[in-house]
Structures are given as C-alpha cells and as structure tokens.
PyMOL Python script that loads the backbone (N, CA, C, O; Angstrom):
from pymol import cmd

cmd.read_pdbstr("""\
ATOM      1  N   MET A   1      -0.525  -7.091  -9.885  1.00  0.00           N
ATOM      2  CA  MET A   1       0.107  -6.158  -9.536  1.00  0.00           C
ATOM      3  C   MET A   1       1.494  -5.707  -8.458  1.00  0.00           C
ATOM      4  O   MET A   1       2.618  -5.220  -8.579  1.00  0.00           O
ATOM      5  N   ILE A   2       0.540  -6.249  -7.304  1.00  0.00           N
ATOM      6  CA  ILE A   2       1.623  -6.710  -6.618  1.00  0.00           C
ATOM      7  C   ILE A   2       3.384  -7.392  -6.604  1.00  0.00           C
ATOM      8  O   ILE A   2       4.356  -6.841  -6.087  1.00  0.00           O
ATOM      9  N   GLU A   3       3.367  -8.626  -7.285  1.00  0.00           N
ATOM     10  CA  GLU A   3       4.267  -9.260  -7.771  1.00  0.00           C
ATOM     11  C   GLU A   3       4.726  -8.711  -8.312  1.00  0.00           C
ATOM     12  O   GLU A   3       5.876  -8.617  -7.883  1.00  0.00           O
ATOM     13  N   THR A   4       4.497  -7.829  -9.653  1.00  0.00           N
ATOM     14  CA  THR A   4       5.301  -7.152 -10.699  1.00  0.00           C
ATOM     15  C   THR A   4       6.396  -5.832  -9.260  1.00  0.00           C
ATOM     16  O   THR A   4       7.587  -5.881  -8.955  1.00  0.00           O
ATOM     17  N   ILE A   5       5.690  -5.214  -8.942  1.00  0.00           N
ATOM     18  CA  ILE A   5       6.106  -4.093  -7.505  1.00  0.00           C
ATOM     19  C   ILE A   5       7.042  -5.076  -6.897  1.00  0.00           C
ATOM     20  O   ILE A   5       8.223  -4.728  -6.931  1.00  0.00           O
ATOM     21  N   ILE A   6       6.793  -6.175  -6.373  1.00  0.00           N
ATOM     22  CA  ILE A   6       7.652  -6.803  -5.616  1.00  0.00           C
ATOM     23  C   ILE A   6       9.114  -7.066  -6.154  1.00  0.00           C
ATOM     24  O   ILE A   6      10.166  -6.826  -5.561  1.00  0.00           O
ATOM     25  N   ASN A   7       8.911  -7.730  -7.676  1.00  0.00           N
ATOM     26  CA  ASN A   7       9.927  -8.629  -8.190  1.00  0.00           C
ATOM     27  C   ASN A   7      10.711  -6.862  -8.849  1.00  0.00           C
ATOM     28  O   ASN A   7      11.911  -6.829  -8.575  1.00  0.00           O
ATOM     29  N   ALA A   8      10.216  -5.553  -9.598  1.00  0.00           N
ATOM     30  CA  ALA A   8      11.246  -4.758  -9.384  1.00  0.00           C
ATOM     31  C   ALA A   8      11.413  -4.228  -8.297  1.00  0.00           C
ATOM     32  O   ALA A   8      11.948  -3.121  -8.349  1.00  0.00           O
ATOM     33  N   SER A   9      11.129  -4.639  -7.238  1.00  0.00           N
ATOM     34  CA  SER A   9      11.338  -3.759  -6.608  1.00  0.00           C
ATOM     35  C   SER A   9      12.927  -4.108  -5.599  1.00  0.00           C
ATOM     36  O   SER A   9      13.441  -3.395  -4.736  1.00  0.00           O
ATOM     37  N   LYS A  10      13.421  -5.593  -6.179  1.00  0.00           N
ATOM     38  CA  LYS A  10      14.650  -6.159  -5.935  1.00  0.00           C
ATOM     39  C   LYS A  10      16.059  -5.248  -6.584  1.00  0.00           C
ATOM     40  O   LYS A  10      17.195  -5.243  -6.111  1.00  0.00           O
ATOM     41  N   SER A  11      15.574  -4.530  -7.766  1.00  0.00           N
ATOM     42  CA  SER A  11      16.503  -4.223  -8.485  1.00  0.00           C
ATOM     43  C   SER A  11      16.325  -2.623  -8.358  1.00  0.00           C
ATOM     44  O   SER A  11      17.216  -1.892  -8.791  1.00  0.00           O
ATOM     45  N   ASP A  12      15.093  -2.056  -7.723  1.00  0.00           N
ATOM     46  CA  ASP A  12      15.230  -0.711  -7.271  1.00  0.00           C
ATOM     47  C   ASP A  12      15.577  -0.394  -6.149  1.00  0.00           C
ATOM     48  O   ASP A  12      15.070  -1.322  -5.519  1.00  0.00           O
ATOM     49  N   ALA A  13      16.221   0.424  -5.178  1.00  0.00           N
ATOM     50  CA  ALA A  13      16.418   0.792  -3.926  1.00  0.00           C
ATOM     51  C   ALA A  13      14.999   1.497  -3.722  1.00  0.00           C
ATOM     52  O   ALA A  13      14.021   1.257  -3.014  1.00  0.00           O
ATOM     53  N   ARG A  14      15.382   2.638  -4.822  1.00  0.00           N
ATOM     54  CA  ARG A  14      13.774   3.539  -3.932  1.00  0.00           C
ATOM     55  C   ARG A  14      12.184   2.601  -4.252  1.00  0.00           C
ATOM     56  O   ARG A  14      11.185   2.892  -3.595  1.00  0.00           O
ATOM     57  N   LEU A  15      12.160   1.985  -4.843  1.00  0.00           N
ATOM     58  CA  LEU A  15      10.958   1.019  -4.798  1.00  0.00           C
ATOM     59  C   LEU A  15      10.928  -0.062  -3.762  1.00  0.00           C
ATOM     60  O   LEU A  15       9.890  -0.624  -3.414  1.00  0.00           O
ATOM     61  N   ALA A  16      12.178  -0.335  -3.265  1.00  0.00           N
ATOM     62  CA  ALA A  16      12.297  -0.884  -2.291  1.00  0.00           C
ATOM     63  C   ALA A  16      11.918  -0.788  -1.022  1.00  0.00           C
ATOM     64  O   ALA A  16      11.473  -1.524  -0.141  1.00  0.00           O
ATOM     65  N   ALA A  17      12.261   0.487  -1.195  1.00  0.00           N
ATOM     66  CA  ALA A  17      11.553   1.343   0.211  1.00  0.00           C
ATOM     67  C   ALA A  17      10.487   2.294   0.058  1.00  0.00           C
ATOM     68  O   ALA A  17      10.225   3.070   0.977  1.00  0.00           O
ATOM     69  N   LEU A  18       9.716   2.301  -1.254  1.00  0.00           N
ATOM     70  CA  LEU A  18       8.732   2.830  -1.183  1.00  0.00           C
ATOM     71  C   LEU A  18       7.485   1.560  -1.035  1.00  0.00           C
ATOM     72  O   LEU A  18       6.313   1.843  -0.786  1.00  0.00           O
ATOM     73  N   LEU A  19       7.935   0.269  -1.217  1.00  0.00           N
ATOM     74  CA  LEU A  19       6.914  -1.379  -1.128  1.00  0.00           C
ATOM     75  C   LEU A  19       7.062  -0.899   0.352  1.00  0.00           C
ATOM     76  O   LEU A  19       6.032  -0.581   0.946  1.00  0.00           O
ATOM     77  N   ASP A  20       8.612  -0.802   1.173  1.00  0.00           N
ATOM     78  CA  ASP A  20       8.445  -1.481   2.947  1.00  0.00           C
ATOM     79  C   ASP A  20       7.706  -0.014   3.405  1.00  0.00           C
ATOM     80  O   ASP A  20       6.887  -0.346   4.262  1.00  0.00           O
ATOM     81  N   GLU A  21       7.649   1.125   3.256  1.00  0.00           N
ATOM     82  CA  GLU A  21       6.796   2.182   3.557  1.00  0.00           C
ATOM     83  C   GLU A  21       5.364   1.856   3.411  1.00  0.00           C
ATOM     84  O   GLU A  21       4.635   2.050   4.384  1.00  0.00           O
ATOM     85  N   ALA A  22       4.694   1.217   1.923  1.00  0.00           N
ATOM     86  CA  ALA A  22       3.367   0.886   1.788  1.00  0.00           C
ATOM     87  C   ALA A  22       2.663  -0.542   3.007  1.00  0.00           C
ATOM     88  O   ALA A  22       1.515  -0.611   3.448  1.00  0.00           O
ATOM     89  N   ARG A  23       3.833  -1.510   3.270  1.00  0.00           N
ATOM     90  CA  ARG A  23       3.763  -2.550   4.335  1.00  0.00           C
ATOM     91  C   ARG A  23       3.198  -2.487   5.273  1.00  0.00           C
ATOM     92  O   ARG A  23       2.166  -2.948   5.761  1.00  0.00           O
ATOM     93  N   GLU A  24       4.273  -1.606   5.618  1.00  0.00           N
ATOM     94  CA  GLU A  24       3.957  -0.483   7.241  1.00  0.00           C
ATOM     95  C   GLU A  24       2.669  -0.082   7.234  1.00  0.00           C
ATOM     96  O   GLU A  24       1.866  -0.705   7.928  1.00  0.00           O
ATOM     97  N   TYR A  25       2.172   1.207   6.326  1.00  0.00           N
ATOM     98  CA  TYR A  25       0.740   1.452   6.577  1.00  0.00           C
ATOM     99  C   TYR A  25      -0.444   0.206   5.969  1.00  0.00           C
ATOM    100  O   TYR A  25      -1.655   0.403   5.863  1.00  0.00           O
ATOM    101  N   ALA A  26      -0.048  -0.491   5.781  1.00  0.00           N
ATOM    102  CA  ALA A  26      -1.081  -1.430   5.752  1.00  0.00           C
ATOM    103  C   ALA A  26      -1.379  -1.937   6.807  1.00  0.00           C
ATOM    104  O   ALA A  26      -2.534  -1.948   7.233  1.00  0.00           O
ATOM    105  N   GLN A  27      -0.034  -2.621   7.618  1.00  0.00           N
ATOM    106  CA  GLN A  27      -0.200  -3.473   8.449  1.00  0.00           C
ATOM    107  C   GLN A  27      -0.681  -2.589   9.993  1.00  0.00           C
ATOM    108  O   GLN A  27      -1.276  -3.114  10.935  1.00  0.00           O
ATOM    109  N   ILE A  28      -0.130  -0.816   9.892  1.00  0.00           N
ATOM    110  CA  ILE A  28      -1.117   0.089  10.796  1.00  0.00           C
ATOM    111  C   ILE A  28      -2.675  -0.035  10.693  1.00  0.00           C
ATOM    112  O   ILE A  28      -3.502  -0.287  11.569  1.00  0.00           O
ATOM    113  N   TYR A  29      -2.843   0.253   9.179  1.00  0.00           N
ATOM    114  CA  TYR A  29      -4.201   0.265   8.930  1.00  0.00           C
ATOM    115  C   TYR A  29      -5.071  -0.371   9.074  1.00  0.00           C
ATOM    116  O   TYR A  29      -6.188  -0.034   9.468  1.00  0.00           O
ATOM    117  N   LEU A  30      -4.487  -1.962   8.612  1.00  0.00           N
ATOM    118  CA  LEU A  30      -5.478  -3.137   8.925  1.00  0.00           C
ATOM    119  C   LEU A  30      -5.370  -3.162  10.678  1.00  0.00           C
ATOM    120  O   LEU A  30      -6.404  -3.104  11.343  1.00  0.00           O
ATOM    121  N   LEU A  31      -4.464  -3.222  11.114  1.00  0.00           N
ATOM    122  CA  LEU A  31      -4.916  -2.838  13.040  1.00  0.00           C
ATOM    123  C   LEU A  31      -5.915  -2.105  13.203  1.00  0.00           C
ATOM    124  O   LEU A  31      -6.975  -2.487  13.699  1.00  0.00           O
ATOM    125  N   ALA A  32      -5.641  -0.833  12.749  1.00  0.00           N
ATOM    126  CA  ALA A  32      -6.623   0.044  13.201  1.00  0.00           C
ATOM    127  C   ALA A  32      -8.157   0.293  13.053  1.00  0.00           C
ATOM    128  O   ALA A  32      -9.009   0.863  13.734  1.00  0.00           O
ATOM    129  N   LYS A  33      -8.137  -0.460  11.732  1.00  0.00           N
ATOM    130  CA  LYS A  33      -9.317  -1.257  11.220  1.00  0.00           C
ATOM    131  C   LYS A  33     -10.298  -2.125  12.160  1.00  0.00           C
ATOM    132  O   LYS A  33     -11.406  -1.915  12.655  1.00  0.00           O
ATOM    133  N   GLN A  34      -9.228  -3.382  12.183  1.00  0.00           N
ATOM    134  CA  GLN A  34      -9.455  -4.239  13.380  1.00  0.00           C
ATOM    135  C   GLN A  34     -10.242  -3.646  14.827  1.00  0.00           C
ATOM    136  O   GLN A  34     -11.354  -3.862  15.308  1.00  0.00           O
ATOM    137  N   ARG A  35      -9.223  -2.903  15.197  1.00  0.00           N
ATOM    138  CA  ARG A  35      -9.830  -2.214  16.699  1.00  0.00           C
ATOM    139  C   ARG A  35     -11.128  -1.395  16.308  1.00  0.00           C
ATOM    140  O   ARG A  35     -11.557  -0.523  17.064  1.00  0.00           O
ATOM    141  N   HIS A  36     -11.581  -1.622  15.420  1.00  0.00           N
ATOM    142  CA  HIS A  36     -12.219   0.638  14.623  1.00  0.00           C
ATOM    143  C   HIS A  36     -13.395  -0.097  15.592  1.00  0.00           C
ATOM    144  O   HIS A  36     -13.472  -1.325  15.630  1.00  0.00           O
ATOM    145  N   LYS A  37     -14.333   0.800  16.396  1.00  0.00           N
ATOM    146  CA  LYS A  37     -15.701   0.063  16.813  1.00  0.00           C
ATOM    147  C   LYS A  37     -16.442   1.442  16.682  1.00  0.00           C
ATOM    148  O   LYS A  37     -15.776   2.472  16.581  1.00  0.00           O
ATOM    149  N   GLY A  38     -17.673   1.468  16.683  1.00  0.00           N
ATOM    150  CA  GLY A  38     -18.371   2.610  15.962  1.00  0.00           C
ATOM    151  C   GLY A  38     -17.951   3.775  15.568  1.00  0.00           C
ATOM    152  O   GLY A  38     -17.540   3.805  14.408  1.00  0.00           O
ATOM    153  N   CYS A  39     -17.907   5.264  16.478  1.00  0.00           N
ATOM    154  CA  CYS A  39     -18.471   6.258  15.326  1.00  0.00           C
ATOM    155  C   CYS A  39     -16.588   6.291  16.550  1.00  0.00           C
ATOM    156  O   CYS A  39     -15.995   7.208  15.983  1.00  0.00           O
ATOM    157  N   GLN A  40     -16.038   6.012  17.211  1.00  0.00           N
ATOM    158  CA  GLN A  40     -15.140   6.537  18.277  1.00  0.00           C
ATOM    159  C   GLN A  40     -13.735   6.140  17.519  1.00  0.00           C
ATOM    160  O   GLN A  40     -13.413   4.953  17.555  1.00  0.00           O
ATOM    161  N   GLY A  41     -12.737   7.232  16.718  1.00  0.00           N
ATOM    162  CA  GLY A  41     -12.112   6.983  16.013  1.00  0.00           C
ATOM    163  C   GLY A  41     -11.834   6.975  14.902  1.00  0.00           C
ATOM    164  O   GLY A  41     -10.668   6.787  14.553  1.00  0.00           O
ATOM    165  N   THR A  42     -12.866   7.185  13.994  1.00  0.00           N
ATOM    166  CA  THR A  42     -13.188   7.440  12.428  1.00  0.00           C
ATOM    167  C   THR A  42     -12.420   8.099  11.838  1.00  0.00           C
ATOM    168  O   THR A  42     -12.082   7.636  10.748  1.00  0.00           O
ATOM    169  N   GLY A  43     -11.856   9.322  12.222  1.00  0.00           N
ATOM    170  CA  GLY A  43     -11.188  10.372  11.840  1.00  0.00           C
ATOM    171  C   GLY A  43      -9.705   9.565  11.708  1.00  0.00           C
ATOM    172  O   GLY A  43      -9.055   9.375  10.680  1.00  0.00           O
ATOM    173  N   GLU A  44      -9.430   9.207  12.918  1.00  0.00           N
ATOM    174  CA  GLU A  44      -7.723   8.657  12.782  1.00  0.00           C
ATOM    175  C   GLU A  44      -8.067   7.745  11.712  1.00  0.00           C
ATOM    176  O   GLU A  44      -7.650   8.177  10.637  1.00  0.00           O
ATOM    177  N   LEU A  45      -8.716   6.569  11.607  1.00  0.00           N
ATOM    178  CA  LEU A  45      -8.801   5.607  10.613  1.00  0.00           C
ATOM    179  C   LEU A  45      -8.785   6.106   9.362  1.00  0.00           C
ATOM    180  O   LEU A  45      -7.974   5.502   8.660  1.00  0.00           O
ATOM    181  N   MET A  46      -9.472   7.140   8.697  1.00  0.00           N
ATOM    182  CA  MET A  46      -9.528   7.621   7.624  1.00  0.00           C
ATOM    183  C   MET A  46      -8.406   8.386   7.321  1.00  0.00           C
ATOM    184  O   MET A  46      -8.190   8.239   6.118  1.00  0.00           O
ATOM    185  N   THR A  47      -7.768   8.966   7.711  1.00  0.00           N
ATOM    186  CA  THR A  47      -6.248   9.618   8.298  1.00  0.00           C
ATOM    187  C   THR A  47      -5.350   8.477   7.577  1.00  0.00           C
ATOM    188  O   THR A  47      -4.749   8.545   6.504  1.00  0.00           O
ATOM    189  N   LEU A  48      -5.456   7.292   8.601  1.00  0.00           N
ATOM    190  CA  LEU A  48      -4.511   5.837   7.806  1.00  0.00           C
ATOM    191  C   LEU A  48      -4.800   5.635   6.806  1.00  0.00           C
ATOM    192  O   LEU A  48      -3.890   5.563   5.980  1.00  0.00           O
ATOM    193  N   LYS A  49      -6.115   5.452   6.383  1.00  0.00           N
ATOM    194  CA  LYS A  49      -5.962   5.147   4.867  1.00  0.00           C
ATOM    195  C   LYS A  49      -6.141   5.753   3.525  1.00  0.00           C
ATOM    196  O   LYS A  49      -6.307   5.228   2.424  1.00  0.00           O
ATOM    197  N   GLU A  50      -6.056   7.122   3.937  1.00  0.00           N
ATOM    198  CA  GLU A  50      -5.441   7.985   3.190  1.00  0.00           C
ATOM    199  C   GLU A  50      -4.172   8.174   2.953  1.00  0.00           C
ATOM    200  O   GLU A  50      -3.817   8.328   1.785  1.00  0.00           O
ATOM    201  N   GLU A  51      -3.100   8.204   4.141  1.00  0.00           N
ATOM    202  CA  GLU A  51      -2.133   7.850   3.525  1.00  0.00           C
ATOM    203  C   GLU A  51      -1.451   6.607   3.487  1.00  0.00           C
ATOM    204  O   GLU A  51      -0.231   6.503   3.618  1.00  0.00           O
ATOM    205  N   PHE A  52      -2.267   5.628   3.302  1.00  0.00           N
ATOM    206  CA  PHE A  52      -1.455   4.316   2.915  1.00  0.00           C
ATOM    207  C   PHE A  52      -2.058   4.497   1.642  1.00  0.00           C
ATOM    208  O   PHE A  52      -1.213   3.956   0.929  1.00  0.00           O
ATOM    209  N   ARG A  53      -3.097   4.959   0.754  1.00  0.00           N
ATOM    210  CA  ARG A  53      -3.928   5.525  -0.603  1.00  0.00           C
ATOM    211  C   ARG A  53      -2.412   5.965  -1.129  1.00  0.00           C
ATOM    212  O   ARG A  53      -1.923   5.395  -2.105  1.00  0.00           O
ATOM    213  N   ASP A  54      -1.667   7.069  -0.383  1.00  0.00           N
ATOM    214  CA  ASP A  54      -0.817   8.034  -0.975  1.00  0.00           C
ATOM    215  C   ASP A  54       0.409   7.271  -1.081  1.00  0.00           C
ATOM    216  O   ASP A  54       0.871   7.261  -2.222  1.00  0.00           O
ATOM    217  N   THR A  55       1.106   6.587  -0.152  1.00  0.00           N
ATOM    218  CA  THR A  55       1.822   5.757  -0.414  1.00  0.00           C
ATOM    219  C   THR A  55       1.961   4.696  -1.565  1.00  0.00           C
ATOM    220  O   THR A  55       2.919   4.287  -2.221  1.00  0.00           O
ATOM    221  N   LEU A  56       0.418   4.376  -1.542  1.00  0.00           N
ATOM    222  CA  LEU A  56       0.554   2.684  -2.774  1.00  0.00           C
ATOM    223  C   LEU A  56       0.480   3.991  -4.369  1.00  0.00           C
ATOM    224  O   LEU A  56       0.894   3.562  -5.446  1.00  0.00           O
ATOM    225  N   GLU A  57       0.065   5.120  -4.308  1.00  0.00           N
ATOM    226  CA  GLU A  57       0.349   5.975  -5.286  1.00  0.00           C
ATOM    227  C   GLU A  57       1.490   6.398  -5.979  1.00  0.00           C
ATOM    228  O   GLU A  57       1.849   6.580  -7.142  1.00  0.00           O
ATOM    229  N   ALA A  58       1.952   6.493  -4.780  1.00  0.00           N
ATOM    230  CA  ALA A  58       3.595   7.080  -4.786  1.00  0.00           C
ATOM    231  C   ALA A  58       4.574   6.151  -5.845  1.00  0.00           C
ATOM    232  O   ALA A  58       5.331   6.539  -6.735  1.00  0.00           O
ATOM    233  N   MET A  59       4.223   4.671  -5.352  1.00  0.00           N
ATOM    234  CA  MET A  59       4.905   3.525  -5.436  1.00  0.00           C
ATOM    235  C   MET A  59       4.377   3.296  -7.200  1.00  0.00           C
ATOM    236  O   MET A  59       4.897   2.891  -8.239  1.00  0.00           O
ATOM    237  N   ILE A  60       3.659   3.583  -6.963  1.00  0.00           N
ATOM    238  CA  ILE A  60       3.125   2.819  -8.528  1.00  0.00           C
ATOM    239  C   ILE A  60       3.269   3.990  -9.857  1.00  0.00           C
ATOM    240  O   ILE A  60       3.396   3.813 -11.068  1.00  0.00           O
ATOM    241  N   LEU A  61       3.164   5.530  -8.827  1.00  0.00           N
ATOM    242  CA  LEU A  61       3.944   6.403  -9.740  1.00  0.00           C
ATOM    243  C   LEU A  61       5.657   5.932 -10.194  1.00  0.00           C
ATOM    244  O   LEU A  61       6.061   6.049 -11.351  1.00  0.00           O
ATOM    245  N   HIS A  62       6.539   5.386  -9.033  1.00  0.00           N
ATOM    246  CA  HIS A  62       7.571   5.286  -9.394  1.00  0.00           C
ATOM    247  C   HIS A  62       7.501   4.384  -9.961  1.00  0.00           C
ATOM    248  O   HIS A  62       8.446   4.509 -10.740  1.00  0.00           O
ATOM    249  N   CYS A  63       6.983   3.354 -10.205  1.00  0.00           N
ATOM    250  CA  CYS A  63       6.751   2.069 -11.131  1.00  0.00           C
ATOM    251  C   CYS A  63       6.779   2.543 -12.932  1.00  0.00           C
ATOM    252  O   CYS A  63       7.533   2.414 -13.896  1.00  0.00           O
ATOM    253  N   GLY A  64       5.169   3.273 -12.547  1.00  0.00           N
ATOM    254  CA  GLY A  64       5.416   4.056 -14.027  1.00  0.00           C
ATOM    255  C   GLY A  64       6.799   4.676 -14.507  1.00  0.00           C
ATOM    256  O   GLY A  64       7.255   4.365 -15.608  1.00  0.00           O
ATOM    257  N   GLU A  65       7.490   5.602 -13.619  1.00  0.00           N
ATOM    258  CA  GLU A  65       8.813   6.191 -13.606  1.00  0.00           C
ATOM    259  C   GLU A  65       9.939   5.484 -14.518  1.00  0.00           C
ATOM    260  O   GLU A  65      10.578   6.016 -15.425  1.00  0.00           O
ATOM    261  N   LEU A  66      10.030   4.079 -14.031  1.00  0.00           N
ATOM    262  CA  LEU A  66      10.950   2.677 -14.109  1.00  0.00           C
ATOM    263  C   LEU A  66      10.838   1.932 -15.556  1.00  0.00           C
ATOM    264  O   LEU A  66      11.587   1.323 -16.320  1.00  0.00           O
ATOM    265  N   GLY A  67       9.286   2.386 -15.481  1.00  0.00           N
ATOM    266  CA  GLY A  67       8.880   1.856 -16.787  1.00  0.00           C
ATOM    267  C   GLY A  67       8.381   0.388 -16.828  1.00  0.00           C
ATOM    268  O   GLY A  67       8.217  -0.390 -17.768  1.00  0.00           O
ATOM    269  N   VAL A  68       8.189   0.270 -15.444  1.00  0.00           N
ATOM    270  CA  VAL A  68       7.514  -0.909 -15.015  1.00  0.00           C
ATOM    271  C   VAL A  68       6.377  -1.310 -15.873  1.00  0.00           C
ATOM    272  O   VAL A  68       6.201  -0.346 -16.619  1.00  0.00           O
ATOM    273  N   PRO A  69       5.744  -1.986 -16.080  1.00  0.00           N
ATOM    274  CA  PRO A  69       4.353  -2.239 -17.097  1.00  0.00           C
ATOM    275  C   PRO A  69       3.499  -2.995 -15.651  1.00  0.00           C
ATOM    276  O   PRO A  69       3.740  -4.051 -15.066  1.00  0.00           O
ATOM    277  N   LEU A  70       2.402  -1.912 -15.404  1.00  0.00           N
ATOM    278  CA  LEU A  70       1.641  -2.633 -14.270  1.00  0.00           C
ATOM    279  C   LEU A  70      -0.103  -2.630 -14.738  1.00  0.00           C
ATOM    280  O   LEU A  70      -0.876  -1.686 -14.900  1.00  0.00           O
ATOM    281  N   ALA A  71      -0.236  -3.646 -14.824  1.00  0.00           N
ATOM    282  CA  ALA A  71      -1.885  -3.638 -15.443  1.00  0.00           C
ATOM    283  C   ALA A  71      -2.645  -2.945 -14.151  1.00  0.00           C
ATOM    284  O   ALA A  71      -2.866  -3.431 -13.042  1.00  0.00           O
ATOM    285  N   ILE A  72      -2.964  -1.661 -14.673  1.00  0.00           N
ATOM    286  CA  ILE A  72      -3.740  -0.718 -13.261  1.00  0.00           C
ATOM    287  C   ILE A  72      -5.176  -0.497 -13.660  1.00  0.00           C
ATOM    288  O   ILE A  72      -5.422   0.099 -14.708  1.00  0.00           O
ATOM    289  N   PHE A  73      -6.122  -0.938 -12.890  1.00  0.00           N
ATOM    290  CA  PHE A  73      -7.537  -0.582 -12.881  1.00  0.00           C
ATOM    291  C   PHE A  73      -7.707   0.205 -11.564  1.00  0.00           C
ATOM    292  O   PHE A  73      -6.841   0.718 -10.856  1.00  0.00           O
ATOM    293  N   SER A  74      -8.983   0.169 -11.426  1.00  0.00           N
ATOM    294  CA  SER A  74      -9.087   0.554  -9.778  1.00  0.00           C
ATOM    295  C   SER A  74      -9.442  -0.709  -8.700  1.00  0.00           C
ATOM    296  O   SER A  74     -10.196  -1.677  -8.804  1.00  0.00           O
ATOM    297  N   TYR A  75      -8.447  -0.195  -7.502  1.00  0.00           N
ATOM    298  CA  TYR A  75      -8.311  -1.170  -6.921  1.00  0.00           C
ATOM    299  C   TYR A  75      -9.022  -0.831  -4.959  1.00  0.00           C
ATOM    300  O   TYR A  75      -9.165   0.259  -4.407  1.00  0.00           O
ATOM    301  N   ASP A  76      -9.306  -2.205  -4.413  1.00  0.00           N
ATOM    302  CA  ASP A  76      -9.505  -2.240  -3.668  1.00  0.00           C
ATOM    303  C   ASP A  76      -8.956  -1.979  -2.520  1.00  0.00           C
ATOM    304  O   ASP A  76      -8.751  -3.055  -1.958  1.00  0.00           O
ATOM    305  N   ILE A  77      -8.457  -0.710  -1.593  1.00  0.00           N
ATOM    306  CA  ILE A  77      -7.525  -0.432  -0.316  1.00  0.00           C
ATOM    307  C   ILE A  77      -7.350  -1.637   0.402  1.00  0.00           C
ATOM    308  O   ILE A  77      -6.203  -2.061   0.542  1.00  0.00           O
ATOM    309  N   ASP A  78      -8.371  -2.297   0.910  1.00  0.00           N
ATOM    310  CA  ASP A  78      -8.740  -3.415   1.866  1.00  0.00           C
ATOM    311  C   ASP A  78      -7.781  -4.412   1.257  1.00  0.00           C
ATOM    312  O   ASP A  78      -6.939  -4.957   1.971  1.00  0.00           O
ATOM    313  N   SER A  79      -7.897  -4.736  -0.349  1.00  0.00           N
ATOM    314  CA  SER A  79      -7.466  -5.793  -1.043  1.00  0.00           C
ATOM    315  C   SER A  79      -6.049  -5.832  -0.947  1.00  0.00           C
ATOM    316  O   SER A  79      -5.385  -6.827  -0.655  1.00  0.00           O
ATOM    317  N   MET A  80      -5.532  -4.457  -1.263  1.00  0.00           N
ATOM    318  CA  MET A  80      -4.413  -3.916  -1.258  1.00  0.00           C
ATOM    319  C   MET A  80      -3.797  -4.264   0.031  1.00  0.00           C
ATOM    320  O   MET A  80      -3.100  -5.278   0.077  1.00  0.00           O
ATOM    321  N   ALA A  81      -3.978  -3.516   1.129  1.00  0.00           N
ATOM    322  CA  ALA A  81      -3.593  -3.764   2.219  1.00  0.00           C
ATOM    323  C   ALA A  81      -2.980  -5.434   2.851  1.00  0.00           C
ATOM    324  O   ALA A  81      -1.916  -5.916   3.239  1.00  0.00           O
ATOM    325  N   ASP A  82      -4.237  -5.818   2.673  1.00  0.00           N
ATOM    326  CA  ASP A  82      -4.324  -7.455   3.006  1.00  0.00           C
ATOM    327  C   ASP A  82      -3.377  -7.961   2.082  1.00  0.00           C
ATOM    328  O   ASP A  82      -2.875  -8.999   2.515  1.00  0.00           O
ATOM    329  N   LEU A  83      -2.762  -7.482   0.512  1.00  0.00           N
ATOM    330  CA  LEU A  83      -2.113  -8.721  -0.130  1.00  0.00           C
ATOM    331  C   LEU A  83      -0.639  -7.871   0.073  1.00  0.00           C
ATOM    332  O   LEU A  83       0.337  -8.530  -0.286  1.00  0.00           O
ATOM    333  N   LEU A  84      -0.372  -6.653   0.539  1.00  0.00           N
ATOM    334  CA  LEU A  84       0.841  -6.507   1.059  1.00  0.00           C
ATOM    335  C   LEU A  84       1.226  -7.242   2.281  1.00  0.00           C
ATOM    336  O   LEU A  84       2.297  -7.847   2.229  1.00  0.00           O
ATOM    337  N   VAL A  85       0.678  -7.285   3.149  1.00  0.00           N
ATOM    338  CA  VAL A  85       0.819  -7.615   4.826  1.00  0.00           C
ATOM    339  C   VAL A  85       1.290  -9.489   4.359  1.00  0.00           C
ATOM    340  O   VAL A  85       2.208 -10.176   4.808  1.00  0.00           O
ATOM    341  N   LYS A  86       0.439  -9.764   3.524  1.00  0.00           N
ATOM    342  CA  LYS A  86       0.608 -11.377   3.166  1.00  0.00           C
ATOM    343  C   LYS A  86       1.645 -11.446   2.373  1.00  0.00           C
ATOM    344  O   LYS A  86       2.558 -12.048   2.939  1.00  0.00           O
ATOM    345  N   ARG A  87       1.930 -11.083   1.259  1.00  0.00           N
ATOM    346  CA  ARG A  87       2.789 -11.047   0.625  1.00  0.00           C
ATOM    347  C   ARG A  87       4.280 -10.632   0.781  1.00  0.00           C
ATOM    348  O   ARG A  87       4.654  -9.871  -0.111  1.00  0.00           O
ATOM    349  N   ARG A  88       5.155 -10.938   1.650  1.00  0.00           N
ATOM    350  CA  ARG A  88       6.490 -10.522   2.839  1.00  0.00           C
ATOM    351  C   ARG A  88       7.405 -10.717   1.820  1.00  0.00           C
ATOM    352  O   ARG A  88       8.608 -10.566   2.033  1.00  0.00           O
TER     353      ARG A  88
END
""", "prot")
cmd.dss("prot")
cmd.show_as("cartoon", "prot")
cmd.util.cbc("prot")
cmd.orient("prot")
C-alpha cells in the first residue's frame, strides 16, 4: 500500500503534501513512543497516535478520490509509522 501511495504522490501535489505530513507525524509518534516510560505522558502519546491515524486516513481517502487502487484492510499503526519513516 505504501509503495502505491508513494508512486501516486509523484503526480499529485495534494497527495505528496499528505504523504509528507504523514511521514512527519510518523517520525514524531515513533520518537515519543520510544521515549515513553510508564504512565507519564500517555495522554500525549495517544494524541500523537490519533493525529497520525487521522493523517493516514486523509491520505487513504484522497487516494480513493483519485481512483488509486489500494488493497486496504486493517493495518497496524506502528507498522505503518515504521514503513513511512523507512520509505523516503
């Protein structure tokens, strides 16, 4: 799914912007998750996770509007964050 989105973003400025935003949220979320210890900061971490998820959903929705075929099924938010950060 990520490869399809990356390829489609090359010809759509809005999708490219959403992809950049998702990558930024992924980096922030992963850093916060790595630094998280115990219960302290749990609320902030969950907020970052939801904001990242919202960005992913906006990107997927835009792909649908463009007619970009995505094989979508449930996905793990942590795996998606890892993929986005690694696939630059």
